[in-house]
Residue, then its C-alpha position, 0 to 999 in steps of 0.5 A: m802757434t804750436v811748433s814741435g821738435h827739438a831746438l838748441v839755443t846757444g848763449g841760452g843762459s841770459g839775455i836774448g838767448a834765454a828769452v828765445a828759449k822760453t818762447l820756444v818752449d811756450a810754442g811747443l818745442r823742447v829746448t837745449l840750452l848751450g853756453r860756456t857757464l853751466a850754472p845759469l843754464q841749469q837754473l833756467a832748465a830746472a824751471h822748465p822740467g822735461h822741456m829744457a836741458a842744459v849742455q856746456a860748450d865754448v862755441t869757438d871750440a869745434d870739438a866741444v861743440a860736437m860733444a855738446f850736440t851729442q849730449a843734447r841729442a841724448h836729451f831730446g833727439p835730433i835737433t831741427v831748430l838751431v838759434n845761434s845767439a852766443g855773442q860778445a861785443g867789444s869796443a875800441p877805436f880802430l887803431k887801438t883794436d889789437a889782434a886779440l880783440w879782432q880774433q875774439m870778435l870773429a871767433v865768438n860771433l862768426t866762427g861759433t855760428f859756423h861750428c854750431t851750424q856744421a854740427v846741426l846740419p846732418d840732423m836737419l838734412q836727414a829730417g828734410w826740415g830745419r830752421i837755422i836762425n842767427i842772432a846777428s845785429t843791426a851792426g851786421l847791416a850798418g856800420y858803427a864807430y868804435v866797434a869795427a871788429y864786432c861789425a865785421a863779425k856780424h856782417g860775416v854772420v849775415g853773409l853766411t846766412r845768405a850763402l847757406a840759405l841758397e845752398l839749403a833752399r831745396k832741402g826743406i831748411t831755411v836760414n835767416a838772421v834776426c838783427p836787433g838794435y840795442t836790446e835790454t841785455e847784459l851786453l847793453r848794461d855793460s856798454i852803459a857802464n862803460v859810457m858812464a866810466k869814460t864820460g862821467r854821464s849818469e846811467a839815465d843819460a847813457r841809456a838815453e844815448f843808446a835809445a836815441g838811435n831807435p826812431q821809437g826812442r826806446i830800447v828793444q826788449p829781448e822778448e820782441v826778438a824772441d817772438t821774431v824767432r818763434w815766427l821764423c820757426s812756424a810753417g807760415a814762415a816757410s818762404i822766409n829764407g836768407q833774410s836779415i830781419a831788423v828788430c830795431g824800431g826802424e833804425i835800419m830799413n831793408 
């Protein structure tokens, strides 16, 4: 499957974002990586000269996002694929979830998606074609204890996906969410370390606890999420719109 055009991937320096970026380059797209820390973005882009570029922005800052998207267009032209992969996950019992944690989860996971989508839509509307793919989570489809703020934010991403899909349905633009279960990323490794610190469990036991939620008994790999994103960019996925696709081994069944 070959796809042409310019994709921008937020959170592109590591984890799912980096896997998505590499997969989209392999599919034929030119890719701009966006993130808060420039060095890992530049390192990944340097490994794909002429096919990747790096821009720096905090997705919670609308002005910084607008400037970064302008820089991205200077590299590869109008953007017709947006993958909102930037995210954070913070955990706490609900009564210990303070306003700062609540706002941070909403700002990065939901408001960041809002800012980036607003920044890219003029390009897609002018082209009469576009793909917006939001990396949500199974936490956007179900509830999990001790991550109320994160769940609320990811449910918001799913709601935004559905509303925008209807608004843009006749414009040649599709909007979908990809909802991974526990995936082999830095976020998961941080969560495993947190469990080890709080419970005294070994790394193997903590990892097994996360894998147990997947009926396949394993952790999802970033490349599996990336392949779903690549398919959504293809002509064959033109009728897939407003969907929340769970990549989780059957933990969630829509």
